[in-house]
C-alpha positions as CSV (number, residue, x, y, z in Angstrom):
1,X,56.0,-56.5,-149.1
2,X,55.8,-59.1,-146.3
3,X,59.0,-61.0,-147.7
4,X,61.9,-59.3,-149.2
5,X,64.4,-61.1,-151.8
6,X,67.9,-59.9,-152.3
7,X,70.3,-61.7,-154.8
8,X,74.0,-61.6,-153.9
9,X,76.0,-63.1,-156.7
10,X,74.8,-66.8,-156.5
11,X,73.1,-66.4,-153.1
12,X,69.5,-65.5,-152.6
13,X,68.3,-64.0,-149.3
14,X,64.7,-64.4,-148.6
15,X,63.7,-62.2,-145.6
16,X,60.4,-62.3,-143.9
17,X,59.4,-58.7,-143.4
18,X,56.0,-58.5,-141.4
19,X,56.6,-56.4,-138.4
20,X,57.0,-56.5,-135.4
21,X,57.7,-60.3,-135.0
22,X,57.1,-61.7,-138.7
23,X,53.9,-63.7,-137.9
24,X,53.3,-65.9,-140.8
25,X,49.9,-64.9,-142.0
26,X,48.3,-65.6,-145.5
27,X,50.1,-62.9,-147.3
28,X,53.5,-64.0,-146.0
29,X,52.8,-67.6,-146.8
30,X,51.6,-66.6,-150.4
31,X,54.8,-64.8,-151.0
32,X,57.1,-67.5,-149.6
33,X,55.3,-70.2,-151.8
34,X,55.6,-68.3,-154.9
35,X,59.3,-67.6,-154.2
36,X,60.3,-71.2,-153.5
37,X,58.3,-72.8,-156.3
38,X,60.0,-70.4,-158.7
39,X,63.4,-71.2,-157.2
40,X,63.5,-74.5,-159.2
41,X,63.7,-72.5,-162.3
42,X,66.7,-70.3,-161.1
43,X,69.7,-72.2,-162.2
44,X,72.3,-69.4,-161.3
45,X,71.2,-69.6,-157.6
46,X,73.6,-71.9,-155.5
47,X,72.1,-71.3,-152.1
48,X,69.2,-69.7,-150.4
49,X,69.3,-67.9,-146.9
50,X,65.9,-67.7,-145.2
51,X,66.0,-65.1,-142.5
52,X,63.8,-62.4,-140.8
53,X,64.4,-59.0,-139.3
54,X,67.1,-58.3,-136.7
55,X,64.4,-58.5,-134.1
56,X,62.6,-61.7,-135.1
57,X,62.9,-64.7,-137.6
58,X,59.2,-65.6,-137.2
59,X,57.3,-65.8,-134.0
60,X,54.9,-68.3,-135.5
61,X,51.5,-68.6,-137.3
62,X,49.1,-65.6,-137.1
63,X,46.7,-66.9,-134.4
64,X,44.0,-64.3,-135.5
65,X,43.2,-66.6,-138.4
66,X,42.5,-69.7,-136.2
67,X,38.9,-68.5,-135.4
68,X,38.0,-68.8,-139.2
69,X,38.4,-71.5,-141.8
70,X,41.9,-72.3,-143.0
71,X,43.2,-70.0,-145.6
72,X,45.3,-71.1,-148.7
73,X,48.1,-71.5,-149.1
74,X,48.6,-73.5,-146.0
75,X,51.8,-73.5,-144.1
76,X,52.7,-77.1,-144.7
77,X,52.5,-76.3,-148.3
78,X,55.2,-73.6,-147.8
79,X,57.3,-75.9,-145.6
80,X,57.3,-78.6,-148.4
81,X,58.1,-76.1,-151.0
82,X,61.2,-75.0,-149.1
83,X,62.3,-78.6,-148.5
84,X,61.9,-79.6,-152.0
85,X,63.0,-76.4,-153.9
86,X,66.2,-78.1,-155.1
87,X,68.7,-75.5,-153.5
88,X,70.6,-75.8,-150.2
89,X,68.5,-73.6,-147.9
90,X,70.0,-72.3,-144.7
91,X,68.0,-70.7,-141.9
92,X,69.7,-67.6,-140.4
93,X,67.8,-67.0,-137.1
94,X,67.8,-63.9,-134.9
95,X,65.4,-63.5,-132.1
96,X,62.4,-65.8,-131.9
97,X,61.8,-68.8,-134.3
98,X,58.7,-70.3,-132.7
99,X,56.0,-72.6,-133.9
100,X,55.5,-72.4,-137.5
101,X,58.7,-70.1,-137.6
102,X,60.8,-72.9,-136.4
103,X,59.0,-75.3,-138.8
104,X,60.2,-73.2,-141.5
105,X,63.6,-73.5,-140.2
106,X,63.3,-77.3,-140.0
107,X,62.6,-77.4,-143.8
108,X,66.2,-76.0,-144.4
109,X,69.4,-78.2,-144.4
110,X,71.1,-76.0,-141.9
111,X,70.1,-73.6,-139.1
112,X,72.3,-70.9,-137.6
113,X,71.2,-68.7,-134.8
114,X,72.3,-65.4,-133.1
115,X,73.1,-65.8,-129.4
116,X,69.9,-64.2,-128.5
117,X,67.7,-66.4,-130.5
118,X,64.7,-68.2,-129.0
119,X,63.6,-71.5,-130.4
120,X,60.8,-74.0,-129.9
121,X,57.3,-75.2,-130.8
122,X,55.1,-73.9,-128.1
123,X,51.8,-74.7,-129.9
124,X,50.4,-76.6,-127.0
125,X,50.3,-73.4,-125.0
126,X,47.6,-72.3,-127.6
127,X,45.8,-75.5,-127.2
128,X,46.9,-76.9,-130.5
129,X,49.8,-79.0,-131.8
130,X,52.5,-78.2,-134.4
131,X,50.7,-78.4,-137.7
132,X,53.4,-78.1,-140.4
133,X,55.7,-81.1,-139.6
134,X,57.1,-80.1,-136.4
135,X,56.0,-83.3,-134.6
136,X,57.7,-85.4,-137.2
137,X,60.7,-83.5,-138.2
138,X,62.0,-82.6,-134.9
139,X,62.2,-86.2,-133.6
140,X,64.1,-87.1,-136.8
141,X,66.5,-84.2,-136.0
142,X,67.2,-84.8,-132.3
143,X,65.5,-88.0,-131.4
144,X,62.3,-88.8,-129.5
145,X,63.7,-88.3,-126.0
146,X,64.8,-84.7,-126.6
147,X,61.9,-83.7,-128.9
148,X,58.9,-85.1,-126.9
149,X,59.3,-82.7,-123.9
150,X,59.9,-79.7,-126.1
151,X,56.8,-80.3,-128.1
152,X,54.4,-81.6,-125.3
153,X,55.4,-78.8,-122.8
154,X,55.8,-76.0,-125.5
155,X,59.1,-75.2,-124.2
156,X,61.2,-72.5,-125.6
157,X,65.0,-72.6,-125.4
158,X,67.9,-70.1,-126.0
159,X,70.6,-70.4,-128.5
160,X,73.1,-72.0,-126.3
161,X,70.8,-74.8,-125.2
162,X,69.4,-75.1,-128.6
163,X,72.9,-75.9,-129.9
164,X,73.4,-78.6,-127.1
165,X,70.1,-80.3,-128.1
166,X,70.7,-80.2,-131.8
167,X,67.9,-77.8,-132.7
168,X,70.6,-75.6,-134.5
169,X,73.9,-76.3,-136.0
170,X,75.9,-73.2,-134.9
171,X,75.7,-70.0,-133.2
172,X,77.0,-66.8,-134.8
173,X,76.8,-63.0,-134.1
174,X,75.8,-62.6,-137.7
175,X,73.7,-65.4,-138.8
176,X,73.2,-64.3,-142.3
177,X,76.8,-63.5,-143.0
178,X,77.7,-66.8,-141.6
179,X,75.1,-68.5,-143.9
180,X,76.4,-66.7,-147.0
181,X,80.0,-67.8,-146.4
182,X,79.2,-71.4,-145.2
183,X,81.0,-74.2,-147.1
184,X,78.4,-76.1,-149.2
185,X,80.4,-79.1,-149.8
186,X,79.1,-81.1,-146.8
187,X,75.8,-79.3,-146.7
188,X,74.6,-80.5,-149.9
189,X,75.2,-84.0,-148.9
190,X,72.8,-83.8,-146.0
191,X,69.2,-85.5,-146.2
192,X,66.2,-83.2,-146.0
193,X,64.5,-84.2,-142.7
194,X,61.5,-85.5,-144.6
195,X,63.8,-88.1,-146.1
196,X,65.6,-89.0,-142.8
197,X,64.9,-92.5,-141.4
198,X,62.2,-92.8,-138.6
199,X,63.7,-92.1,-135.2
200,X,64.3,-94.9,-132.8
201,X,61.4,-95.8,-130.5
202,X,61.7,-94.6,-126.9
203,X,58.9,-95.7,-125.0
204,X,60.3,-94.6,-121.6
205,X,60.5,-91.0,-122.8
206,X,57.0,-91.2,-124.3
207,X,55.6,-92.5,-120.9
208,X,57.7,-90.0,-119.0
209,X,56.1,-87.1,-121.1
210,X,52.6,-88.3,-120.4
211,X,53.1,-88.3,-116.7
212,X,54.6,-84.8,-116.9
213,X,51.7,-83.6,-118.9
214,X,49.2,-85.2,-116.5
215,X,50.9,-83.5,-113.6
216,X,51.8,-80.0,-115.0
217,X,49.0,-79.5,-117.7
218,X,46.1,-81.5,-116.1
219,X,42.9,-81.2,-117.9
220,X,44.4,-80.0,-121.2
221,X,44.0,-81.9,-124.5
222,X,46.8,-80.8,-126.7
223,X,49.8,-81.9,-124.8
224,X,48.7,-85.7,-124.9
225,X,47.9,-85.2,-128.6
226,X,51.3,-83.8,-129.3
227,X,52.8,-86.8,-127.5
228,X,50.7,-89.2,-129.6
229,X,52.1,-87.6,-132.8
230,X,55.7,-87.8,-131.6
231,X,55.1,-91.5,-130.8
232,X,53.7,-92.0,-134.3
233,X,56.8,-90.8,-135.8
234,X,58.7,-93.9,-135.0
235,X,56.5,-96.3,-137.0
236,X,54.3,-94.4,-139.5
237,X,55.6,-93.2,-142.9
238,X,56.4,-89.4,-143.1
239,X,53.4,-88.5,-145.4
240,X,50.8,-90.5,-143.4
241,X,52.2,-88.8,-140.1
242,X,52.1,-85.4,-141.6
243,X,48.4,-86.0,-142.5
244,X,47.5,-87.1,-139.1
245,X,49.4,-84.1,-137.8
246,X,47.5,-81.8,-139.9
247,X,44.2,-83.4,-139.0
248,X,45.0,-83.2,-135.3
249,X,46.0,-79.4,-135.6
250,X,42.8,-78.5,-137.4
251,X,40.4,-80.3,-135.2
252,X,42.2,-78.8,-132.0
253,X,42.2,-75.2,-133.1
254,X,38.3,-75.1,-133.0
255,X,38.1,-76.5,-129.5
256,X,36.9,-74.4,-126.5
257,X,40.4,-74.9,-124.9
258,X,42.1,-73.6,-127.9
259,X,39.7,-70.6,-128.0
260,X,40.3,-70.0,-124.3
261,X,44.1,-70.1,-124.6
262,X,43.9,-67.7,-127.7
263,X,41.8,-65.3,-125.6
264,X,44.4,-65.2,-122.8
265,X,47.2,-65.0,-125.4
266,X,45.7,-61.9,-127.0
267,X,44.7,-60.3,-123.7
268,X,48.3,-60.6,-122.5
269,X,49.5,-58.7,-125.6
270,X,47.0,-56.1,-125.0
271,X,48.0,-55.5,-121.5
272,X,50.2,-52.4,-122.1
273,X,50.4,-48.8,-121.5
274,X,47.0,-47.1,-122.3
275,X,46.8,-45.1,-125.5
276,X,46.0,-41.8,-123.7
277,X,49.4,-42.1,-121.8
278,X,51.6,-42.7,-124.8
279,X,52.6,-38.9,-125.0
280,X,53.4,-38.9,-121.2
281,X,57.1,-39.0,-120.3
282,X,57.6,-41.5,-117.4
283,X,60.2,-41.1,-114.6
284,X,63.4,-42.8,-115.6
285,X,63.9,-45.1,-112.7
286,X,67.6,-45.7,-111.9
287,X,67.4,-46.0,-108.1
288,X,64.7,-47.2,-106.0
289,X,64.0,-47.8,-102.4
290,X,61.8,-50.5,-100.8
291,X,60.3,-49.9,-97.3
292,X,60.1,-53.3,-95.4
293,X,62.5,-56.1,-96.0
294,X,60.2,-59.0,-95.1
295,X,59.3,-61.9,-97.5
296,X,57.4,-59.6,-99.8
297,X,59.7,-56.5,-99.6
298,X,63.0,-58.5,-100.2
299,X,61.3,-60.2,-103.3
300,X,60.3,-56.9,-104.7
301,X,63.7,-55.6,-104.0
302,X,65.3,-58.7,-105.8
303,X,63.0,-58.0,-108.8
304,X,64.0,-54.4,-109.1
305,X,67.5,-55.4,-108.8
306,X,67.3,-58.0,-111.4
307,X,66.0,-55.3,-113.9
308,X,69.2,-53.3,-113.4
309,X,67.8,-50.8,-110.8
310,X,69.9,-49.8,-107.7
311,X,68.0,-50.6,-104.7
312,X,68.1,-49.8,-101.0
313,X,65.8,-51.5,-98.4
314,X,64.7,-49.4,-95.5
315,X,64.1,-51.0,-92.1
316,X,63.2,-49.8,-88.6
317,X,66.1,-51.2,-86.7
318,X,69.3,-53.3,-86.9
319,X,67.6,-56.5,-85.9
320,X,65.1,-56.0,-88.8
321,X,68.0,-55.2,-91.1
322,X,69.6,-58.6,-90.3
323,X,66.2,-60.3,-91.2
324,X,66.0,-58.3,-94.4
325,X,69.6,-59.2,-95.2
326,X,69.0,-63.0,-94.6
327,X,65.8,-62.8,-96.8
328,X,67.7,-61.2,-99.7
329,X,70.5,-63.6,-99.4
330,X,68.1,-66.7,-99.7
331,X,66.7,-65.3,-102.8
332,X,70.2,-65.1,-104.3
333,X,71.2,-68.5,-103.2
334,X,68.1,-69.8,-104.7
335,X,68.8,-68.2,-108.0
336,X,72.4,-69.7,-107.9
337,X,71.0,-73.2,-107.1
338,X,68.5,-72.8,-110.1
339,X,71.3,-71.8,-112.5
340,X,69.9,-68.3,-113.1
341,X,72.9,-66.5,-112.0
342,X,76.5,-67.5,-111.4
343,X,78.0,-67.0,-107.8
344,X,80.1,-64.0,-109.0
345,X,77.1,-62.1,-110.7
346,X,74.9,-62.8,-107.7
347,X,77.6,-61.5,-105.3
348,X,78.0,-58.4,-107.5
349,X,74.3,-57.8,-107.6
350,X,73.8,-58.5,-103.8
351,X,76.6,-56.1,-102.8
352,X,75.0,-53.3,-105.0
353,X,71.9,-53.5,-102.7
354,X,72.0,-51.6,-99.4
355,X,69.9,-52.1,-96.2
356,X,69.4,-49.1,-94.2
357,X,67.9,-48.1,-90.7
358,X,65.4,-45.2,-91.0
359,X,65.3,-42.5,-93.5
360,X,68.1,-40.3,-92.5
361,X,70.6,-41.7,-95.3
362,X,67.9,-42.6,-97.9
363,X,69.2,-42.3,-101.4
364,X,67.5,-39.8,-103.8
365,X,65.3,-42.6,-105.4
366,X,63.1,-42.2,-108.5
367,X,60.7,-44.9,-107.0
368,X,59.7,-45.9,-103.5
369,X,57.8,-49.1,-102.9
370,X,56.2,-49.4,-99.5
371,X,55.9,-53.1,-98.4
372,X,55.3,-52.6,-94.7
373,X,52.8,-54.2,-92.4
374,X,49.0,-53.9,-93.5
375,X,48.1,-51.2,-91.1
376,X,47.0,-47.8,-92.2
377,X,48.6,-45.9,-89.6
378,X,52.0,-47.5,-90.4
379,X,51.6,-46.8,-94.0
380,X,50.6,-43.1,-93.6
381,X,53.8,-42.7,-91.3
382,X,56.0,-44.3,-94.1
383,X,54.5,-42.0,-96.9
384,X,55.0,-38.9,-94.8
385,X,58.6,-39.8,-94.2
386,X,59.2,-40.7,-98.0
387,X,57.5,-37.6,-99.3
388,X,59.5,-35.4,-96.8
389,X,62.8,-37.1,-97.8
390,X,62.8,-38.0,-101.5
391,X,63.0,-35.8,-104.6
392,X,59.8,-34.0,-105.8
393,X,59.8,-36.3,-109.0
394,X,59.9,-39.5,-107.1
395,X,57.0,-42.0,-107.5
396,X,55.5,-43.3,-104.3
397,X,53.9,-46.6,-104.5
398,X,52.1,-49.0,-101.9
399,X,52.2,-52.7,-102.1
400,X,49.0,-52.9,-99.9
401,X,46.6,-55.8,-100.8
402,X,43.5,-54.2,-99.4
403,X,43.8,-50.8,-97.7
404,X,42.5,-47.6,-99.2
405,X,45.2,-45.9,-101.4
406,X,43.2,-42.7,-101.5
407,X,43.4,-42.4,-97.9
408,X,47.2,-43.1,-98.0
409,X,47.6,-40.5,-100.7
410,X,45.8,-37.8,-98.7
411,X,48.5,-38.1,-96.1
412,X,51.2,-36.4,-98.1
413,X,51.3,-33.0,-100.0
414,X,51.6,-34.3,-103.4
415,X,48.9,-37.1,-103.8
416,X,49.5,-37.3,-107.7
417,X,52.7,-39.0,-106.9
418,X,51.1,-42.0,-105.2
419,X,49.7,-45.2,-106.7
420,X,49.6,-48.8,-105.8
421,X,51.9,-51.4,-107.2
422,X,50.4,-54.8,-106.0
423,X,53.0,-57.4,-106.5
424,X,52.0,-60.9,-106.1
425,X,54.0,-63.4,-103.9
426,X,56.8,-64.4,-104.7
427,X,57.2,-61.0,-106.3
428,X,60.3,-61.8,-108.3
429,X,58.5,-64.7,-110.1
430,X,54.8,-64.0,-110.1
431,X,53.9,-62.2,-113.5
432,X,50.9,-60.2,-112.5
433,X,51.2,-56.5,-111.3
434,X,48.1,-54.8,-110.3
435,X,48.6,-51.0,-111.1
436,X,46.1,-49.4,-108.6
437,X,45.1,-45.8,-109.6
438,X,44.1,-43.5,-106.7
439,X,41.7,-40.5,-107.3
440,X,44.6,-38.1,-107.5
441,X,47.3,-40.3,-109.2
442,X,49.0,-38.3,-111.9
443,X,49.5,-39.6,-115.5
444,X,53.3,-39.3,-115.0
445,X,53.0,-41.8,-112.0
446,X,50.8,-44.1,-114.0
447,X,52.9,-44.0,-117.1
448,X,56.1,-44.8,-115.0
449,X,54.3,-47.7,-113.4
450,X,53.4,-49.3,-116.9
451,X,57.0,-48.7,-117.8
452,X,58.3,-50.5,-114.8
453,X,55.9,-53.4,-115.4
454,X,57.5,-53.8,-118.9
455,X,61.0,-53.5,-117.4
456,X,60.1,-56.3,-114.8
457,X,58.6,-58.4,-117.7
458,X,55.2,-58.4,-115.7
459,X,51.6,-58.2,-117.0
460,X,50.2,-54.9,-116.0
461,X,46.6,-54.7,-115.1
462,X,45.1,-51.2,-114.1
463,X,42.7,-51.3,-111.2
464,X,40.6,-48.9,-109.2
465,X,40.5,-48.3,-105.5
466,X,38.4,-50.6,-103.6
467,X,38.8,-53.2,-100.8
468,X,41.0,-55.8,-102.4
469,X,41.0,-54.1,-105.9
470,X,40.1,-56.8,-108.5
471,X,41.8,-60.1,-107.3
472,X,41.5,-59.9,-103.7
473,X,38.0,-58.7,-103.8
474,X,37.0,-61.9,-105.9
475,X,39.1,-63.9,-103.6
476,X,37.3,-62.6,-100.5
477,X,33.9,-63.6,-102.1
478,X,35.3,-67.0,-103.1
479,X,36.3,-67.8,-99.5
480,X,33.1,-66.5,-98.1
481,X,31.0,-68.7,-100.3
482,X,33.4,-71.8,-99.7
483,X,32.9,-71.2,-95.9
484,X,29.2,-71.2,-96.2
485,X,29.3,-74.4,-98.3
486,X,31.7,-75.9,-95.6
487,X,29.5,-75.1,-92.7
488,X,26.2,-76.2,-94.4
489,X,27.4,-79.7,-95.2
490,X,30.7,-80.1,-96.9
491,X,34.4,-80.3,-95.8
492,X,37.6,-78.3,-96.7
493,X,39.3,-81.2,-98.3
494,X,36.2,-82.0,-100.4
495,X,36.0,-78.3,-101.6
496,X,39.6,-78.3,-102.4
497,X,39.5,-81.5,-104.4
498,X,36.4,-80.2,-106.4
499,X,38.4,-77.0,-107.5
500,X,41.6,-78.9,-108.4
501,X,39.6,-81.0,-110.5
502,X,38.2,-77.9,-112.1
503,X,41.8,-76.9,-112.9
504,X,43.1,-74.9,-109.9
505,X,46.6,-75.9,-108.7
506,X,45.0,-76.1,-105.2
507,X,41.7,-75.4,-103.5
508,X,40.9,-72.4,-101.4
509,X,41.7,-74.2,-98.1
510,X,45.2,-75.4,-98.9
511,X,46.0,-72.1,-100.5
512,X,45.1,-70.4,-97.2
513,X,47.3,-72.8,-95.3
514,X,50.1,-71.9,-97.7
515,X,49.7,-68.1,-97.3
516,X,48.9,-68.3,-93.5
517,X,45.4,-68.1,-91.9
518,X,46.4,-65.1,-89.7
519,X,46.7,-62.8,-92.8
520,X,43.1,-63.4,-93.8
521,X,42.1,-63.2,-90.0
522,X,43.7,-59.8,-89.8
523,X,41.8,-58.5,-92.7
524,X,38.5,-59.9,-91.5
525,X,39.1,-58.2,-88.0
526,X,39.7,-54.8,-90.0
527,X,36.3,-55.0,-91.7
528,X,34.4,-56.4,-88.6
529,X,33.0,-52.9,-87.9
530,X,31.6,-52.3,-91.4
531,X,30.2,-55.9,-92.0
532,X,26.6,-56.3,-92.8
533,X,25.0,-58.0,-89.8
534,X,22.5,-59.6,-92.2
535,X,25.3,-61.5,-94.0
536,X,26.3,-65.0,-92.6
537,X,29.8,-64.9,-91.1
538,X,31.5,-68.2,-90.5
539,X,33.9,-67.8,-87.6
540,X,35.6,-71.3,-87.9
541,X,38.9,-69.8,-89.3
542,X,38.8,-67.2,-86.4
543,X,38.6,-69.8,-84.0
544,X,41.4,-71.8,-85.6
545,X,43.8,-68.9,-85.6
546,X,43.0,-68.4,-81.9
547,X,44.0,-72.0,-81.4
548,X,47.2,-71.5,-83.2
549,X,46.3,-73.3,-86.3
550,X,47.9,-70.8,-88.7
551,X,48.6,-73.0,-91.7
552,X,51.6,-74.7,-93.0
553,X,54.1,-72.5,-91.2
554,X,52.6,-73.8,-87.9
555,X,52.4,-77.5,-89.0
556,X,48.5,-77.3,-88.7
557,X,45.8,-75.3,-90.3
558,X,42.9,-76.6,-92.4
559,X,45.1,-79.7,-92.7
560,X,48.1,-81.0,-90.9
561,X,51.7,-80.9,-92.2
562,X,53.6,-83.7,-90.3
563,X,57.4,-83.0,-90.2
564,X,56.7,-79.9,-92.5
565,X,55.7,-82.1,-95.3
566,X,52.6,-82.4,-97.5
567,X,48.9,-81.8,-96.5
568,X,47.2,-84.4,-94.5
569,X,43.5,-84.5,-93.6
570,X,42.9,-83.7,-89.9
571,X,39.8,-85.6,-88.7
572,X,39.5,-83.4,-85.7
573,X,38.6,-80.5,-88.0
574,X,35.3,-82.2,-89.1
575,X,34.2,-82.2,-85.3
576,X,35.1,-78.6,-85.1
577,X,33.0,-77.7,-88.2
578,X,29.9,-79.8,-87.2
579,X,30.1,-78.2,-83.7
580,X,30.2,-74.7,-85.3
581,X,27.3,-75.6,-87.4
582,X,25.2,-76.9,-84.3
583,X,25.9,-73.6,-82.5
584,X,24.7,-71.5,-85.6
585,X,21.6,-73.8,-85.8
586,X,22.4,-75.1,-89.2
587,X,21.3,-78.5,-90.5
588,X,24.0,-79.8,-92.6
589,X,23.2,-81.4,-95.8
590,X,24.9,-83.3,-98.7
591,X,26.3,-81.2,-101.7
592,X,27.0,-82.7,-105.0
593,X,30.4,-82.0,-106.6
594,X,28.7,-80.0,-109.4
595,X,26.8,-78.0,-107.0
596,X,29.8,-76.9,-105.1
597,X,31.9,-76.0,-108.1
598,X,29.0,-74.3,-109.8
599,X,28.1,-72.1,-106.5
600,X,31.9,-71.1,-106.0
601,X,32.3,-70.0,-109.6
602,X,29.0,-68.3,-109.9
603,X,29.9,-66.2,-106.8
604,X,33.1,-65.1,-108.3
605,X,31.6,-64.2,-111.6
606,X,28.8,-62.1,-110.0
607,X,31.4,-60.3,-107.9
608,X,33.4,-59.7,-111.1
609,X,30.5,-58.2,-112.8
610,X,30.2,-55.8,-110.0
611,X,33.8,-54.9,-110.3
612,X,33.2,-54.0,-113.7
613,X,30.2,-52.0,-112.9
614,X,32.1,-50.1,-110.2
615,X,34.8,-49.2,-112.9
616,X,37.5,-51.0,-110.6
617,X,38.4,-53.0,-113.8
618,X,38.0,-51.4,-117.2
619,X,37.2,-54.5,-119.3
620,X,36.5,-58.2,-118.7
621,X,39.9,-59.4,-120.1
622,X,41.7,-57.6,-117.3
623,X,39.9,-59.8,-114.7
624,X,40.7,-62.7,-116.7
625,X,44.4,-61.9,-116.6
626,X,44.3,-61.2,-112.8
627,X,42.5,-64.4,-112.1
628,X,44.8,-66.5,-114.3
629,X,48.2,-64.8,-113.4
630,X,47.5,-64.0,-109.8
631,X,45.1,-66.7,-108.4
632,X,45.6,-69.8,-110.3
633,X,42.5,-69.8,-112.4
634,X,43.1,-72.4,-115.2
635,X,44.6,-70.7,-118.1
636,X,43.0,-73.3,-120.4
637,X,39.6,-72.1,-119.4
638,X,40.4,-68.6,-120.5
639,X,39.9,-66.8,-117.3
640,X,36.9,-66.3,-115.2
641,X,34.9,-63.9,-117.6
642,X,35.7,-65.9,-120.7
643,X,34.4,-69.0,-118.8
644,X,31.2,-67.0,-117.8
645,X,30.6,-66.0,-121.3
646,X,31.0,-69.5,-122.6
647,X,28.4,-70.8,-120.1
648,X,26.0,-68.1,-121.2
649,X,25.3,-64.9,-119.3
650,X,21.6,-65.8,-119.0
651,X,22.4,-69.1,-117.3
652,X,24.8,-67.2,-114.7
653,X,22.1,-64.8,-113.9
654,X,19.5,-67.7,-113.4
655,X,21.8,-69.3,-111.0
656,X,22.4,-65.9,-109.0
657,X,18.6,-65.3,-108.8
658,X,18.0,-68.9,-107.7
659,X,20.5,-68.5,-104.9
660,X,19.1,-64.9,-104.1
661,X,15.7,-66.4,-103.5
662,X,17.1,-68.8,-101.0
663,X,19.6,-66.4,-99.4
664,X,19.0,-62.8,-100.2
665,X,21.3,-61.3,-97.8
666,X,24.3,-63.1,-99.3
667,X,23.4,-63.1,-103.0
668,X,22.3,-60.1,-105.1
669,X,22.6,-60.1,-108.9
670,X,25.0,-57.8,-110.4
671,X,23.1,-54.9,-112.1
672,X,25.6,-55.1,-114.9
673,X,24.9,-58.8,-115.4
674,X,21.1,-58.1,-115.4
675,X,21.6,-55.2,-118.0
676,X,23.8,-57.3,-120.4
677,X,21.3,-60.3,-120.3
678,X,18.4,-57.9,-121.0
679,X,20.1,-56.2,-123.9
680,X,21.8,-59.3,-125.2
681,X,25.3,-57.7,-124.8
682,X,28.6,-59.4,-124.9
683,X,31.4,-59.0,-122.4
684,X,34.0,-58.8,-125.2
685,X,32.3,-55.5,-126.3
686,X,31.8,-54.1,-122.8
687,X,34.2,-51.5,-121.3
688,X,33.7,-49.6,-118.1
């Protein structure tokens, strides 16, 4: 049964029962509709309590249905049946009540939520709008000014905030019990939201929402359509507005943006412990050490601490300990200023962290994360010390972005304990975690890593060992081709503008300025001896580092940053680029915006196919997750590989072959791309 019914005296409890989160599929809709239509004939029932399991009220519609035609009965029919059943209905909410789930709650006269409830209408994050009255009932409940940002941004709120906004009527530890004992005297006098007068117009709130959507969700269609519908609620009659809402929802769910966002949605949900590891017992991580208290190490330590793990930071000397302490303190101060923790909790958590010099007094940690300087000798020394000091069950992880984890693992007696945990900066905020499996990594270490990712609420993607793993390997190719385009005729700020127009938050050169040009420079120097002499090497960035143009932290890089502010174009840089092109005997030419964008994306896609072919990534969706959550690829395009499939693999191959004819040393078609085109294969079906 997808819906359970229980009668207690004159009360009926209608409980959604579709584990794990009560998605509202066709079977559930059919059962609900039958129950609420039949209610009109049940004279002895004086109240109805609509609820879900202890874990969830209803997490929304079943998005798997969106790729096909709408299936009857439709959710608006169910919502209408609840609102017009003739009985006072009370929504008793525990866990998530999202999208269609919250629209069911809006059909009730009253909403009671547990303290852990999560409420909202996040449909725009799937490329659609609320399709069952949410854009019309919510403004009538809380007003346009409060409703429009929630709907257009897809923001979800916890019970306390929801109560303040008016999304719910009260908070109770046991919402069902509260609903069953609620005095109906005043409740029966309430109007159904479908009968409430139109909300007052608020043009300023509508315009502010449009500006936020343009800034935060640039290029996306659904947020603006959602704003249109909220604006419609102030002057259209309810039935006409519901019709418009439904038409908009149905039209949007077939768009490429909606399909792309659904792809990422399902990819995120499938990013979990591999099935072959489910029988493996992970290490129970109670205590951890982080070697290195720099920006990244402090952020990793903070993330572990936030997950309830006791953390010690290991540093080389007292001066480094003071720097680490300052880095950690800044993170807690930021958390206090952002309202994430109060001062007492922050102080308690910070006092629980220790910062030590050397390994003599290292605690018997279950996990060690090395976040030291990107130098193989340094990392081997750290792992030798950790292996000699920590218990035999401890998992030893490196946060290296590029270095060979197999070589690191071979430096200790038990290489099965070693893997990569590649966090992204800032580690306590970024959701991606690349779990890099070395040749000797054992199943216990791997299972522990996936368990840690879940505990940290991160999206885990398993990767193999190569230079840069998944994300940084693609990033290196992206930057290489950008540099070639730049020296052949374009400029950094032009390339940046084109990629921002595509959907990236910033282009490759501004991103380098933010991270620091010295980091990429050090990596290029590391690879210099193995570089293919036939491939073009653009040395402009090396010259900039030599001249102290290290990026934003130095006040100048690819851009200038006067007073530490935003990026400003530096006209001197164009002279430097033209000078380097002259020395390299390159005749600069004009590039169209389309040509630049196409060439950069094609390079990344071709490299991604090689990553799949090399078994560095096991499936295309993993590459999509890495690019979206680690490198700013626009989510609404579905990730790099989803985007490639939409263009057509044959077209991608044709572009690579064209570039290869012009420049064979720098462009070679991926063998996997060639095979899939020849066989007519799909990326969705491919697994390495």
